N, CA, C and O atoms as a GROMACS GRO file, in nm:
protein
  412
    1UNK      N    1   0.082  -0.112   0.010
    1UNK     CA    2   0.017   0.005  -0.016
    1UNK      C    3   0.101   0.112   0.008
    1UNK      O    4   0.185   0.121   0.098
    2UNK      N    5   0.066   0.210  -0.100
    2UNK     CA    6   0.142   0.332  -0.128
    2UNK      C    7   0.141   0.423  -0.007
    2UNK      O    8   0.242   0.467   0.050
    3UNK      N    9   0.012   0.446   0.025
    3UNK     CA   10  -0.044   0.563   0.136
    3UNK      C   11  -0.160   0.479   0.207
    3UNK      O   12  -0.219   0.381   0.163
    4UNK      N   13  -0.175   0.548   0.334
    4UNK     CA   14  -0.275   0.519   0.400
    4UNK      C   15  -0.426   0.548   0.331
    4UNK      O   16  -0.528   0.534   0.399
    5UNK      N   17  -0.433   0.589   0.194
    5UNK     CA   18  -0.544   0.599   0.127
    5UNK      C   19  -0.564   0.476   0.027
    5UNK      O   20  -0.670   0.469  -0.036
    6UNK      N   21  -0.471   0.383   0.011
    6UNK     CA   22  -0.458   0.279  -0.060
    6UNK      C   23  -0.572   0.190  -0.056
    6UNK      O   24  -0.630   0.183   0.052
    7UNK      N   25  -0.617   0.119  -0.155
    7UNK     CA   26  -0.725  -0.004  -0.124
    7UNK      C   27  -0.647  -0.098  -0.057
    7UNK      O   28  -0.524  -0.109  -0.061
    8UNK      N   29  -0.747  -0.181   0.021
    8UNK     CA   30  -0.713  -0.292   0.116
    8UNK      C   31  -0.810  -0.403   0.089
    8UNK      O   32  -0.930  -0.383   0.074
    9UNK      N   33  -0.755  -0.517   0.084
    9UNK     CA   34  -0.855  -0.635   0.085
    9UNK      C   35  -0.975  -0.621   0.189
    9UNK      O   36  -0.945  -0.612   0.308
   10UNK      N   37  -1.097  -0.619   0.155
   10UNK     CA   38  -1.198  -0.614   0.244
   10UNK      C   39  -1.284  -0.469   0.208
   10UNK      O   40  -1.402  -0.453   0.238
   11UNK      N   41  -1.220  -0.390   0.154
   11UNK     CA   42  -1.269  -0.250   0.114
   11UNK      C   43  -1.395  -0.269   0.020
   11UNK      O   44  -1.409  -0.368  -0.052
   12UNK      N   45  -1.468  -0.185   0.028
   12UNK     CA   46  -1.583  -0.211  -0.085
   12UNK      C   47  -1.560  -0.061  -0.155
   12UNK      O   48  -1.532   0.034  -0.082
   13UNK      N   49  -1.571  -0.046  -0.282
   13UNK     CA   50  -1.544   0.043  -0.362
   13UNK      C   51  -1.660   0.080  -0.465
   13UNK      O   52  -1.708  -0.016  -0.524
   14UNK      N   53  -1.708   0.198  -0.492
   14UNK     CA   54  -1.808   0.239  -0.593
   14UNK      C   55  -1.738   0.263  -0.712
   14UNK      O   56  -1.631   0.322  -0.695
   15UNK      N   57  -1.770   0.231  -0.843
   15UNK     CA   58  -1.714   0.250  -0.939
   15UNK      C   59  -1.771   0.364  -1.021
   15UNK      O   60  -1.881   0.401  -0.981
   16UNK      N   61  -1.722   0.426  -1.125
   16UNK     CA   62  -1.800   0.548  -1.176
   16UNK      C   63  -1.940   0.520  -1.248
   16UNK      O   64  -2.022   0.608  -1.275
   17UNK      N   65  -1.955   0.389  -1.274
   17UNK     CA   66  -2.067   0.347  -1.355
   17UNK      C   67  -2.165   0.307  -1.214
   17UNK      O   68  -2.284   0.289  -1.241
   18UNK      N   69  -2.136   0.296  -1.104
   18UNK     CA   70  -2.232   0.305  -0.989
   18UNK      C   71  -2.224   0.151  -0.931
   18UNK      O   72  -2.286   0.120  -0.829
   19UNK      N   73  -2.148   0.066  -0.999
   19UNK     CA   74  -2.133  -0.086  -0.937
   19UNK      C   75  -2.037  -0.078  -0.828
   19UNK      O   76  -1.940  -0.002  -0.823
   20UNK      N   77  -2.077  -0.168  -0.734
   20UNK     CA   78  -1.989  -0.150  -0.604
   20UNK      C   79  -1.899  -0.296  -0.634
   20UNK      O   80  -1.931  -0.396  -0.697
   21UNK      N   81  -1.779  -0.263  -0.563
   21UNK     CA   82  -1.681  -0.407  -0.562
   21UNK      C   83  -1.621  -0.427  -0.442
   21UNK      O   84  -1.576  -0.334  -0.376
   22UNK      N   85  -1.617  -0.557  -0.404
   22UNK     CA   86  -1.572  -0.620  -0.297
   22UNK      C   87  -1.406  -0.632  -0.313
   22UNK      O   88  -1.370  -0.723  -0.388
   23UNK      N   89  -1.321  -0.567  -0.262
   23UNK     CA   90  -1.173  -0.576  -0.321
   23UNK      C   91  -1.131  -0.693  -0.242
   23UNK      O   92  -1.125  -0.675  -0.120
   24UNK      N   93  -1.098  -0.816  -0.289
   24UNK     CA   94  -1.017  -0.913  -0.232
   24UNK      C   95  -0.881  -0.909  -0.259
   24UNK      O   96  -0.797  -0.960  -0.184
   25UNK      N   97  -0.853  -0.848  -0.369
   25UNK     CA   98  -0.702  -0.844  -0.398
   25UNK      C   99  -0.685  -0.720  -0.502
   25UNK      O  100  -0.766  -0.686  -0.588
   26UNK      N  101  -0.576  -0.669  -0.478
   26UNK     CA  102  -0.553  -0.534  -0.526
   26UNK      C  103  -0.446  -0.543  -0.666
   26UNK      O  104  -0.386  -0.447  -0.715
   27UNK      N  105  -0.443  -0.673  -0.710
   27UNK     CA  106  -0.372  -0.675  -0.835
   27UNK      C  107  -0.455  -0.770  -0.938
   27UNK      O  108  -0.468  -0.893  -0.932
   28UNK      N  109  -0.509  -0.678  -1.036
   28UNK     CA  110  -0.583  -0.753  -1.134
   28UNK      C  111  -0.575  -0.684  -1.272
   28UNK      O  112  -0.592  -0.563  -1.284
   29UNK      N  113  -0.551  -0.762  -1.371
   29UNK     CA  114  -0.565  -0.723  -1.491
   29UNK      C  115  -0.600  -0.824  -1.607
   29UNK      O  116  -0.593  -0.945  -1.586
   30UNK      N  117  -0.637  -0.774  -1.723
   30UNK     CA  118  -0.654  -0.873  -1.854
   30UNK      C  119  -0.666  -0.799  -1.984
   30UNK      O  120  -0.722  -0.692  -2.006
   31UNK      N  121  -0.613  -0.863  -2.051
   31UNK     CA  122  -0.645  -0.833  -2.217
   31UNK      C  123  -0.705  -0.948  -2.276
   31UNK      O  124  -0.658  -1.061  -2.280
   32UNK      N  125  -0.819  -0.907  -2.323
   32UNK     CA  126  -0.928  -1.004  -2.390
   32UNK      C  127  -1.013  -0.924  -2.456
   32UNK      O  128  -1.002  -0.801  -2.447
   33UNK      N  129  -1.107  -0.981  -2.529
   33UNK     CA  130  -1.214  -0.920  -2.617
   33UNK      C  131  -1.322  -1.013  -2.645
   33UNK      O  132  -1.292  -1.122  -2.696
   34UNK      N  133  -1.448  -0.987  -2.619
   34UNK     CA  134  -1.560  -1.042  -2.652
   34UNK      C  135  -1.594  -1.046  -2.804
   34UNK      O  136  -1.672  -1.123  -2.861
   35UNK      N  137  -1.514  -0.937  -2.859
   35UNK     CA  138  -1.539  -0.899  -3.008
   35UNK      C  139  -1.470  -0.969  -3.103
   35UNK      O  140  -1.349  -0.947  -3.115
   36UNK      N  141  -1.528  -1.053  -3.176
   36UNK     CA  142  -1.464  -1.152  -3.275
   36UNK      C  143  -1.387  -1.090  -3.385
   36UNK      O  144  -1.281  -1.132  -3.433
   37UNK      N  145  -1.475  -0.951  -3.429
   37UNK     CA  146  -1.395  -0.886  -3.535
   37UNK      C  147  -1.253  -0.804  -3.478
   37UNK      O  148  -1.152  -0.797  -3.547
   38UNK      N  149  -1.264  -0.756  -3.367
   38UNK     CA  150  -1.142  -0.712  -3.296
   38UNK      C  151  -1.029  -0.802  -3.308
   38UNK      O  152  -0.923  -0.785  -3.367
   39UNK      N  153  -1.079  -0.921  -3.228
   39UNK     CA  154  -0.972  -1.043  -3.231
   39UNK      C  155  -0.931  -1.071  -3.371
   39UNK      O  156  -0.810  -1.083  -3.389
   40UNK      N  157  -0.997  -1.082  -3.456
   40UNK     CA  158  -0.945  -1.121  -3.596
   40UNK      C  159  -0.834  -1.019  -3.641
   40UNK      O  160  -0.727  -1.052  -3.693
   41UNK      N  161  -0.878  -0.879  -3.612
   41UNK     CA  162  -0.790  -0.784  -3.673
   41UNK      C  163  -0.653  -0.786  -3.573
   41UNK      O  164  -0.551  -0.753  -3.634
   42UNK      N  165  -0.639  -0.811  -3.464
   42UNK     CA  166  -0.532  -0.810  -3.366
   42UNK      C  167  -0.454  -0.927  -3.418
   42UNK      O  168  -0.334  -0.910  -3.436
   43UNK      N  169  -0.512  -1.055  -3.447
   43UNK     CA  170  -0.453  -1.178  -3.484
   43UNK      C  171  -0.384  -1.120  -3.632
   43UNK      O  172  -0.262  -1.139  -3.644
   44UNK      N  173  -0.438  -1.069  -3.714
   44UNK     CA  174  -0.372  -1.031  -3.846
   44UNK      C  175  -0.259  -0.949  -3.834
   44UNK      O  176  -0.156  -0.966  -3.899
   45UNK      N  177  -0.279  -0.845  -3.738
   45UNK     CA  178  -0.173  -0.749  -3.722
   45UNK      C  179  -0.047  -0.820  -3.649
   45UNK      O  180   0.068  -0.781  -3.670
   46UNK      N  181  -0.078  -0.932  -3.557
   46UNK     CA  182   0.044  -1.013  -3.511
   46UNK      C  183   0.104  -1.094  -3.601
   46UNK      O  184   0.222  -1.125  -3.590
   47UNK      N  185   0.021  -1.138  -3.708
   47UNK     CA  186   0.097  -1.215  -3.808
   47UNK      C  187   0.197  -1.114  -3.886
   47UNK      O  188   0.317  -1.128  -3.909
   48UNK      N  189   0.108  -1.010  -3.919
   48UNK     CA  190   0.207  -0.912  -4.002
   48UNK      C  191   0.328  -0.860  -3.937
   48UNK      O  192   0.419  -0.810  -4.003
   49UNK      N  193   0.332  -0.869  -3.824
   49UNK     CA  194   0.448  -0.795  -3.733
   49UNK      C  195   0.534  -0.911  -3.698
   49UNK      O  196   0.650  -0.889  -3.661
   50UNK      N  197   0.488  -1.030  -3.708
   50UNK     CA  198   0.581  -1.139  -3.648
   50UNK      C  199   0.560  -1.183  -3.504
   50UNK      O  200   0.626  -1.270  -3.447
   51UNK      N  201   0.472  -1.120  -3.458
   51UNK     CA  202   0.456  -1.129  -3.289
   51UNK      C  203   0.354  -1.249  -3.266
   51UNK      O  204   0.258  -1.257  -3.342
   52UNK      N  205   0.370  -1.331  -3.177
   52UNK     CA  206   0.292  -1.427  -3.123
   52UNK      C  207   0.152  -1.356  -3.074
   52UNK      O  208   0.152  -1.244  -3.022
   53UNK      N  209   0.049  -1.420  -3.093
   53UNK     CA  210  -0.075  -1.381  -3.042
   53UNK      C  211  -0.158  -1.515  -3.047
   53UNK      O  212  -0.163  -1.594  -3.141
   54UNK      N  213  -0.232  -1.525  -2.907
   54UNK     CA  214  -0.357  -1.636  -2.916
   54UNK      C  215  -0.462  -1.561  -2.842
   54UNK      O  216  -0.434  -1.487  -2.748
   55UNK      N  217  -0.580  -1.581  -2.884
   55UNK     CA  218  -0.700  -1.543  -2.812
   55UNK      C  219  -0.724  -1.618  -2.669
   55UNK      O  220  -0.720  -1.741  -2.666
   56UNK      N  221  -0.747  -1.549  -2.561
   56UNK     CA  222  -0.769  -1.616  -2.439
   56UNK      C  223  -0.928  -1.638  -2.431
   56UNK      O  224  -0.989  -1.562  -2.507
   57UNK      N  225  -0.998  -1.714  -2.366
   57UNK     CA  226  -1.113  -1.753  -2.365
   57UNK      C  227  -1.170  -1.653  -2.251
   57UNK      O  228  -1.101  -1.628  -2.152
   58UNK      N  229  -1.302  -1.595  -2.269
   58UNK     CA  230  -1.372  -1.531  -2.164
   58UNK      C  231  -1.470  -1.636  -2.120
   58UNK      O  232  -1.578  -1.638  -2.180
   59UNK      N  233  -1.450  -1.726  -2.025
   59UNK     CA  234  -1.530  -1.805  -1.993
   59UNK      C  235  -1.654  -1.764  -1.867
   59UNK      O  236  -1.641  -1.762  -1.745
   60UNK      N  237  -1.759  -1.737  -1.941
   60UNK     CA  238  -1.860  -1.673  -1.875
   60UNK      C  239  -1.901  -1.740  -1.730
   60UNK      O  240  -1.929  -1.671  -1.632
   61UNK      N  241  -1.901  -1.878  -1.728
   61UNK     CA  242  -1.941  -1.958  -1.610
   61UNK      C  243  -1.850  -1.911  -1.504
   61UNK      O  244  -1.909  -1.911  -1.395
   62UNK      N  245  -1.721  -1.869  -1.495
   62UNK     CA  246  -1.658  -1.836  -1.375
   62UNK      C  247  -1.703  -1.695  -1.304
   62UNK      O  248  -1.658  -1.654  -1.197
   63UNK      N  249  -1.799  -1.629  -1.386
   63UNK     CA  250  -1.839  -1.506  -1.338
   63UNK      C  251  -1.910  -1.534  -1.185
   63UNK      O  252  -1.909  -1.449  -1.096
   64UNK      N  253  -1.978  -1.686  -1.169
   64UNK     CA  254  -2.047  -1.720  -1.055
   64UNK      C  255  -1.958  -1.701  -0.938
   64UNK      O  256  -2.005  -1.649  -0.837
   65UNK      N  257  -1.823  -1.744  -0.943
   65UNK     CA  258  -1.730  -1.715  -0.850
   65UNK      C  259  -1.713  -1.572  -0.793
   65UNK      O  260  -1.670  -1.551  -0.680
   66UNK      N  261  -1.747  -1.484  -0.873
   66UNK     CA  262  -1.706  -1.355  -0.850
   66UNK      C  263  -1.807  -1.256  -0.801
   66UNK      O  264  -1.785  -1.135  -0.802
   67UNK      N  265  -1.939  -1.320  -0.750
   67UNK     CA  266  -2.037  -1.280  -0.702
   67UNK      C  267  -1.995  -1.239  -0.531
   67UNK      O  268  -1.913  -1.298  -0.461
   68UNK      N  269  -2.070  -1.133  -0.497
   68UNK     CA  270  -2.028  -1.096  -0.345
   68UNK      C  271  -2.167  -1.103  -0.268
   68UNK      O  272  -2.270  -1.112  -0.335
   69UNK      N  273  -2.173  -1.099  -0.145
   69UNK     CA  274  -2.272  -1.106  -0.063
   69UNK      C  275  -2.302  -0.960  -0.009
   69UNK      O  276  -2.406  -0.929   0.049
   70UNK      N  277  -2.200  -0.879  -0.036
   70UNK     CA  278  -2.195  -0.732   0.016
   70UNK      C  279  -2.173  -0.617  -0.079
   70UNK      O  280  -2.169  -0.499  -0.045
   71UNK      N  281  -2.161  -0.662  -0.201
   71UNK     CA  282  -2.139  -0.579  -0.308
   71UNK      C  283  -2.188  -0.639  -0.434
   71UNK      O  284  -2.235  -0.753  -0.438
   72UNK      N  285  -2.177  -0.558  -0.542
   72UNK     CA  286  -2.241  -0.615  -0.680
   72UNK      C  287  -2.137  -0.740  -0.722
   72UNK      O  288  -2.183  -0.841  -0.776
   73UNK      N  289  -1.996  -0.727  -0.695
   73UNK     CA  290  -1.918  -0.816  -0.738
   73UNK      C  291  -1.794  -0.819  -0.633
   73UNK      O  292  -1.787  -0.735  -0.543
   74UNK      N  293  -1.689  -0.931  -0.653
   74UNK     CA  294  -1.599  -0.937  -0.575
   74UNK      C  295  -1.487  -0.918  -0.715
   74UNK      O  296  -1.505  -0.955  -0.831
   75UNK      N  297  -1.364  -0.845  -0.651
   75UNK     CA  298  -1.258  -0.822  -0.775
   75UNK      C  299  -1.154  -0.949  -0.804
   75UNK      O  300  -1.052  -0.940  -0.874
   76UNK      N  301  -1.196  -1.060  -0.743
   76UNK     CA  302  -1.112  -1.178  -0.756
   76UNK      C  303  -1.222  -1.282  -0.794
   76UNK      O  304  -1.341  -1.252  -0.784
   77UNK      N  305  -1.178  -1.413  -0.840
   77UNK     CA  306  -1.284  -1.506  -0.855
   77UNK      C  307  -1.214  -1.636  -0.781
   77UNK      O  308  -1.134  -1.630  -0.688
   78UNK      N  309  -1.271  -1.775  -0.854
   78UNK     CA  310  -1.214  -1.887  -0.780
   78UNK      C  311  -1.068  -1.909  -0.820
   78UNK      O  312  -1.008  -1.833  -0.895
   79UNK      N  313  -1.012  -2.028  -0.761
   79UNK     CA  314  -0.877  -2.050  -0.782
   79UNK      C  315  -0.847  -2.088  -0.954
   79UNK      O  316  -0.732  -2.071  -0.996
   80UNK      N  317  -0.913  -2.118  -1.011
   80UNK     CA  318  -0.901  -2.133  -1.180
   80UNK      C  319  -0.915  -2.001  -1.253
   80UNK      O  320  -0.989  -1.913  -1.209
   81UNK      N  321  -0.851  -1.988  -1.356
   81UNK     CA  322  -0.869  -1.877  -1.456
   81UNK      C  323  -0.843  -1.729  -1.418
   81UNK      O  324  -0.903  -1.633  -1.466
   82UNK      N  325  -0.730  -1.724  -1.309
   82UNK     CA  326  -0.687  -1.582  -1.264
   82UNK      C  327  -0.715  -1.477  -1.352
   82UNK      O  328  -0.784  -1.381  -1.318
   83UNK      N  329  -0.660  -1.490  -1.472
   83UNK     CA  330  -0.646  -1.399  -1.584
   83UNK      C  331  -0.792  -1.372  -1.660
   83UNK      O  332  -0.828  -1.262  -1.703
   84UNK      N  333  -0.863  -1.488  -1.668
   84UNK     CA  334  -0.984  -1.485  -1.732
   84UNK      C  335  -1.080  -1.421  -1.605
   84UNK      O  336  -1.160  -1.336  -1.645
   85UNK      N  337  -1.084  -1.445  -1.478
   85UNK     CA  338  -1.140  -1.364  -1.377
   85UNK      C  339  -1.135  -1.239  -1.397
   85UNK      O  340  -1.237  -1.170  -1.400
   86UNK      N  341  -1.002  -1.185  -1.416
   86UNK     CA  342  -0.962  -1.021  -1.414
   86UNK      C  343  -1.034  -0.981  -1.540
   86UNK      O  344  -1.110  -0.884  -1.532
   87UNK      N  345  -1.020  -1.045  -1.660
   87UNK     CA  346  -1.085  -1.002  -1.777
   87UNK      C  347  -1.260  -0.974  -1.767
   87UNK      O  348  -1.326  -0.882  -1.815
   88UNK      N  349  -1.301  -1.086  -1.692
   88UNK     CA  350  -1.455  -1.081  -1.658
   88UNK      C  351  -1.497  -0.960  -1.569
   88UNK      O  352  -1.604  -0.899  -1.575
   89UNK      N  353  -1.393  -0.937  -1.487
   89UNK     CA  354  -1.422  -0.824  -1.394
   89UNK      C  355  -1.402  -0.694  -1.482
   89UNK      O  356  -1.494  -0.614  -1.468
   90UNK      N  357  -1.311  -0.657  -1.563
   90UNK     CA  358  -1.299  -0.543  -1.627
   90UNK      C  359  -1.416  -0.530  -1.742
   90UNK      O  360  -1.457  -0.420  -1.779
   91UNK      N  361  -1.459  -0.635  -1.786
   91UNK     CA  362  -1.571  -0.619  -1.878
   91UNK      C  363  -1.691  -0.573  -1.828
   91UNK      O  364  -1.772  -0.530  -1.911
   92UNK      N  365  -1.726  -0.573  -1.693
   92UNK     CA  366  -1.824  -0.505  -1.620
   92UNK      C  367  -1.812  -0.359  -1.623
   92UNK      O  368  -1.900  -0.293  -1.570
   93UNK      N  369  -1.719  -0.306  -1.675
   93UNK     CA  370  -1.700  -0.143  -1.691
   93UNK      C  371  -1.676  -0.093  -1.820
   93UNK      O  372  -1.639   0.024  -1.832
   94UNK      N  373  -1.694  -0.177  -1.936
   94UNK     CA  374  -1.705  -0.147  -2.069
   94UNK      C  375  -1.840  -0.174  -2.146
   94UNK      O  376  -1.890  -0.284  -2.167
   95UNK      N  377  -1.893  -0.040  -2.185
   95UNK     CA  378  -2.031  -0.062  -2.261
   95UNK      C  379  -2.012  -0.170  -2.358
   95UNK      O  380  -1.900  -0.181  -2.409
   96UNK      N  381  -2.101  -0.249  -2.389
   96UNK     CA  382  -2.090  -0.349  -2.481
   96UNK      C  383  -2.105  -0.305  -2.630
   96UNK      O  384  -2.088  -0.385  -2.721
   97UNK      N  385  -2.138  -0.171  -2.650
   97UNK     CA  386  -2.160  -0.118  -2.761
   97UNK      C  387  -2.018  -0.045  -2.806
   97UNK      O  388  -2.009   0.008  -2.918
   98UNK      N  389  -1.920  -0.045  -2.723
   98UNK     CA  390  -1.780   0.017  -2.772
   98UNK      C  391  -1.716  -0.076  -2.865
   98UNK      O  392  -1.703  -0.195  -2.835
   99UNK      N  393  -1.681  -0.036  -2.961
   99UNK     CA  394  -1.610  -0.095  -3.085
   99UNK      C  395  -1.462  -0.042  -3.075
   99UNK      O  396  -1.437   0.078  -3.087
  100UNK      N  397  -1.368  -0.136  -3.053
  100UNK     CA  398  -1.210  -0.071  -3.063
  100UNK      C  399  -1.167  -0.113  -3.201
  100UNK      O  400  -1.206  -0.213  -3.261
  101UNK      N  401  -1.080  -0.023  -3.244
  101UNK     CA  402  -1.032  -0.060  -3.391
  101UNK      C  403  -0.885  -0.084  -3.353
  101UNK      O  404  -0.822   0.006  -3.298
  102UNK      N  405  -0.823  -0.212  -3.382
  102UNK     CA  406  -0.716  -0.239  -3.378
  102UNK      C  407  -0.587  -0.169  -3.429
  102UNK      O  408  -0.473  -0.171  -3.383
  103UNK      N  409  -0.646  -0.099  -3.551
  103UNK     CA  410  -0.563  -0.008  -3.643
  103UNK      C  411  -0.508   0.101  -3.561
  103UNK      O  412  -0.438   0.188  -3.612
   0.00000   0.00000   0.00000
C-alpha cells in the first residue's frame, strides 16, 4: 500500500458506473475481447508483425465465483482462471456498444 489512502482487501468501492466492488485482491489485469472482429484484426496484425498472439477465452461460467454478498461483485474469482477472472471483472466496466479498432 503506497499510502494510507490505498485500497485494502475487504474494502468496498463504488466505480464510476455505480457498481460496487468488494476488494479481495489489489492486483488484477486482463487483455481479452468478446468482439470477434477485433480479435481477428489483432491476430492479423500479429501475423504481419511477426508477434505471437493467441486469443484467451472469456469463460462466462467463472463469473459465478465473483459474486459478492456485500457488493455487486468481488474483484477476484475462484482458483481457476485468474486472468480470465480479471477480464470478466474489467468487462463489467466497458459498454458492450464500444467498438475498438486495432489499427
